C-alpha positions as CSV (number, residue, x, y, z in Angstrom):
1,M,110.8,89.7,72.6
2,S,110.8,91.1,75.9
3,K,113.0,94.2,76.7
4,S,115.1,94.4,79.9
5,V,114.3,97.1,82.9
6,N,116.8,99.7,82.8
7,P,117.8,100.3,86.4
8,I,119.0,103.6,85.7
9,L,115.4,104.5,84.7
10,L,113.8,102.9,87.9
11,T,116.1,104.8,90.1
12,S,115.1,108.4,88.2
13,G,111.6,107.7,88.5
14,L,111.1,107.7,84.8
15,L,109.4,104.4,83.1
16,N,109.8,103.7,79.5
17,E,106.3,102.8,77.5
18,V,106.6,99.0,78.5
19,Q,106.7,100.0,81.8
20,A,104.1,102.6,81.9
21,A,101.9,100.2,80.0
22,A,102.3,97.3,82.7
23,I,101.2,100.1,85.4
24,L,98.5,101.1,83.5
25,D,97.2,97.4,82.7
26,T,97.2,98.0,78.7
27,S,99.4,97.1,75.8
28,V,102.5,99.7,74.9
29,G,100.4,99.7,71.2
30,T,97.3,101.1,73.4
31,L,99.4,103.9,75.1
32,Q,100.6,105.0,72.1
33,V,97.6,105.7,70.0
34,W,96.3,107.0,73.5
35,R,99.2,109.6,72.9
36,S,99.0,110.3,69.3
37,T,95.3,110.8,68.9
38,G,95.4,112.5,72.3
39,R,92.5,110.3,73.6
40,Y,93.8,110.4,77.0
41,K,96.1,113.4,78.5
42,I,98.3,111.3,80.1
43,P,101.6,113.7,80.5
44,F,105.0,112.1,79.2
45,I,108.3,113.1,78.0
46,K,110.0,113.2,74.7
47,I,114.0,112.7,74.9
48,G,115.3,112.2,71.3
49,R,113.2,109.1,70.0
50,N,112.2,108.2,73.1
51,V,109.0,108.3,75.2
52,R,109.4,108.4,79.2
53,Y,106.6,108.5,81.6
54,K,107.2,109.9,85.4
55,R,105.3,107.2,87.7
56,A,103.6,110.0,90.0
57,D,102.0,111.3,86.8
58,L,100.5,107.7,85.8
59,E,99.5,107.1,89.5
60,A,97.9,111.2,89.3
61,W,96.1,110.0,86.1
62,I,95.0,107.1,87.6
63,E,93.5,108.8,90.7
64,S,91.6,111.1,88.5
65,R,89.8,108.5,86.5
66,T,88.4,107.0,89.9
67,R,85.1,107.0,90.2
68,S,82.5,106.1,92.8
69,T,78.8,105.4,92.6
70,G,77.5,107.8,94.8
71,A,75.5,105.0,96.9
72,T,75.6,105.4,101.0
73,A,75.9,102.5,103.1
């Protein structure tokens, strides 16, 4: 069963777990494990039982994970 995208979340800049997992190209379950174990320190927001992510935080986390080989052309 697919969750629909809430247009209010998109305009507020907050993403739900499904949207965040899609951006990170991972499953919601993996994202939940990372959050609960602290394996990756991806900032998140708790609103009641709901978890939300800021798009800018996800982009910054992706950027921090970017590596180069150090080889020069």
